[in-house]
N, C-alpha and C positions, 0 to 999 in steps of 0.2 A: 503494501500499499505506500509506503513511505518514497518508492522508488518509481510510481505514480503520478504522486503530486511532484516530485522533483523534475520530473521531465516535464510536468507545466511550464511554458514561459514564463518569466515573471511580468511581461507583459500583462499576459492571459492573467493571470492572478492578480494585478493590479484592478483589469476592468471588473472581472466577478466582485472584487470587494466595493469598487463604486455600484455597481448593479444594484449586489443586495442591500446597502447602504441606503439609495436611491430609491430603492423600492420597499424600504421602512418609512427615511422620514417623510417623503411625498405625502402617503396615506396618511401619516399621523397629522402631517400639517393640515390636509383638507378631510379628518375624519369628522365634521358635521356636516358634511356636504354627501348625501344619500346617493346620488347622481352618480359622481364621480367616485364612491366607495362601490359602488356596484360596478362598474367600469372596471377597476382594479382587481374586483372578485374576477369577475369573467373574463380578463387578461391571463392571471393566474393559470384560471381554469384550462384557457388556450394554450397555454404554454406548456400544459401537463400533456394536454391533448395534440398538439404539435410536435412534441419530444417522443411520444412515442409512436406515430408515422413516420417521424424521420428516423429513428433506431428502424422499424420494419424495414421501409422502403431504400435507407439511405446507405444502410450499411447490410442489409441482406438480401436487396436488390426484389423484397413483396412488395407490389399494391392491394392495398387493400380500399373497396369501395363500401366495406361494411361496419368501419368504426363507429358510427351513430349508432349500429343495433347492441352493442356492446356497452358505448353511453350512454343508451337507455335501459339496459336491463341492471347497470350499476343502480342509476336513480329511481328507478320500480323497486329491486328489490329490497335497498334501503328502506326509502318510505314505509313501502309495504310492512315491514319488520317491527318499523316504527307505531305505525300508527294504527296497526290491526293486531298484532301481539306486545306493545307496549318496551320491546326492545332498546335497550339502551343504545343513544345514535355511534358510538364507538365500537362495540358490537356489529352492528347492523353496516357501518361502514365494512371492516372487515369480514365478514357473511361476502357481503355484495361483492368486493376484489377477489375472493375466492371462486365465487359463483361464476363469477366473469372470465376467472382462468382456466376454469374448468369446462366449461361450454366453448371457450377460444381453444381448449386443447382437444376437446372432441370433435367441432368442426373443423378442426384445423385438418385434421387425416384425411377426409378428401379434397381439403383446398388446398394445401401446402403441396399436394402431387403436380399441381397445374404451373402452368408458367406466366407470368406477366399478365399481358391482356385478359386470357382465360380466367385467371387468378382474381382477377381486379370484378371481370363480369359476375362468377361465381358469390365471391364477397356480397357485389351488389344484391346477389340474391336470397343470400341471408340476410341482409339486413332488409329486404321487403319484408321475408318472412318472419322477422322477430315485429316488425313495424304491424303488421296484421296480426300477429296474435296477441298484440299489447292493445292493438284498436279496435277488436273484438269480443275482448276478454272483460266480463261482468266485474271480476276481482281487483281490474286494473281500472275503472272508471270509463273504460270502454272511450269513447270518441272526446266525451266532455272532458279526460282525465282527473286527476287530483288536484283540491282544493284546500289549502287551510293545513296545509304539513308546519308540524310545530317548530320550534326553534329550535335550534341546537344551545342548551344551556350548558353555564360553568360552575363551577358552585353552586347550583342550587337557581341562577339567573341566567335570564336567554343574554346571550350573547350580543355585544355590539356590534355593527359593521364590522367598527377597526377591528375587534377578537376576529371575526369570522377571517377577514382578510389575513391577519396574519396566520394562524390555522392554517389556512389554503396554503401560505407561502409556505410555510414549514413543509407539506407534503411537496409543493413543488421542487423544494432542495433535495429532499428523499428520492423523488423519480429522478433527479439530475444526475445525483449519486449514483443512483444504482445503474442508468444510462454510464453513466463514466465507468463503472467497474466494470459494466459489462463490455463497453466497447475496447477497454484496456486490458482484455484478460484473454485466456482463450478460445474462449468463446464468440469473443470479439474480431480476433483471428481467423478463428474459421468461418463466421459472419461474411469476413470480408473476402474470403476464396470463393466461400458459393458465390456470391455476388458477382466477383469477374469471371468465374467460369465452374458451373456445378460440374458436367463432367471432370474437370483437372482435379476437381475437388475431392469428387466422389473417386479419383485414382490415386490420391495422395493420402488414404485411408479416412477423409473426413463424411462424419454420417452423414448425410446431406438433411435428409427429411427429417430427422431427428433436431437438427438445429432449429432448419425454419418452424417445425411446430412449437420447440421452446418461444422462439422470439415471439412468433402471433400468437401464444396463449399469455407472454409476459405482456406485450403490447394489450389484448385486452382487456386483461387485469389495470392496467392502467387508465385507461378507455373510462373502466369499471368503477374508480375511483373518482374520477373529473364527472361522471356522473352523478356521483353521492352529492358533493359538493356544490353543483350545479342546484341539485332537487333542492335541498336544505338552502340555497340563497334566495331563488328566487319564490320557494316554497308554493311553485303550483305547476305542475308534469302534463305534458297532454302527447301523447304519442308523435304528433304532425311535429315537433323537435325533435325528433330522433328519426328522419327519414334519409335517403341518399341525396336527396334533394338541396333539400333543411340543412343538413349536418356533416354527413360524409364526403362530400365535395370541398365543403370549407376547408374539412381535417386535412384533405390530400395538398390541399393550395399551402396551406399552414407547412405540411412535409419539406415542399416541393423549393415553394419561393425564397425563402432563408437561404438553404445551400443543403442540401444533401449529404449524408456523409459528415457533417458537423453539427455537432452538438451547441455551439452557439448560434450556427443556420437555424437549427431548429428553433429557440427560441424568437431568436429575430421573426424570423416567419412568422411564429403564432401573434407576437406584439403587435406584428405591420397588418395580418388576418384578423385581430381581433379589433385593430383600430378602422380599419377601412370602413365598416358600417358608417358608425358615428359622425365620418364626413361624406357620406353618401347617401344621410337620410332623404336628401329630395330624389336620389335616382333607385331606391329599394325595389322598387321593380326589374331593374337590370342585376341586380346582386350577381348572380350567378352568372352570367356574361361578362361581368368586368374582371370575376374571378379566374373565369376562360382566359379570357383576355391576357392577363396577367402571368397565369402558368405560361400562354405560349410564348409573350414576350421574353419573360425570363428564361427559359426552355433555350431561346432563341439565340439572344445575345447575353446572356450571363447564366451558361448550363450550369456552372459551379454555385449559382446563385447568389445573394445581394450580399453576403459576407463577404463575398471573392473580393470585389476591388477595396471592399475597407481593412480587408486584410495587408491588400497590395501598398494603401495606402498608409498605413499602422507601418507597414517593413520600409517603406520610403524615408517616413519620419523617424522611425528606428535611425537606420543606414545612416542619413544625413546629421542627426544629433550624436553618434560614435564618430564620425569624419569629424566634427569640428570638437570634438570632445578630446579627440586625438592631438592636434597641432598644439593646443591649451597644453598637453601633458609634455610634452617634448618640448614648447617653451623652455615650461618649468625645470627640466634636467638639463639646458644648455645653462640657465642660470645658475 
């Protein structure tokens, strides 16, 4: 673990610290504005979704249009456990995440044997099946959904928006840490090999189906976690929020535009995709068109994502800083 942390550039460590501090300080300053607090909470949830998609498509080369289905399973499972059985929120959250992992693992058996576009179509079908089950079942509230979801409590008191945001931020950091550990481990190296060439990876002794199934289940669990946090923040859930068109395509956008195969890119893409609706409220009917156009433009002109030109700019600034620093050091030696 220490070797992994040491391998991270100092510049990256500084950026991480700045981002974490900003993500705490700014919401604390705006804690009395419920509108902005909801935006911050949604952005944190989107980072979990985008990071899971980035892990799936960026590191293993699998495309999924069914992530919204697991997002919905997590939301409905936790809400039903709390509302109908009186299960405490932490236990309901764990149960929802475990269920999403198991469902993802089971559904992944046939799905992960397919390649790219066929995998995308099959997962879209899975998402549609999950949506139809939720939308047509009485215990889920049918098309009307579930309203009046209880607020999460902290030491017997209802959580404030700031407290809920900080809890969500803690889960974001846990998810990103898991992604970091996975990527910089034997599993991560196997996934990169599979993404590069499945036949060559299998020839090297890598169990391709096993690793694809594992990462599919893990990302399903992450989406389930995001669903729980979403449901107890908005306190109203409806099946329409978890369709391919409404959510799966948006999650796919998060995983692509920031930079596939880059953890920072997954975070950046999630924030951009999460903020777009706030700036495009007058064009909400064209939201899917805008997301589609954004994916096309990014893949055409910035195939490594928005994070890549930013990294190039930081590399140039760092090189310029070192170049200016070196002559000053040489002058000191001459003196």
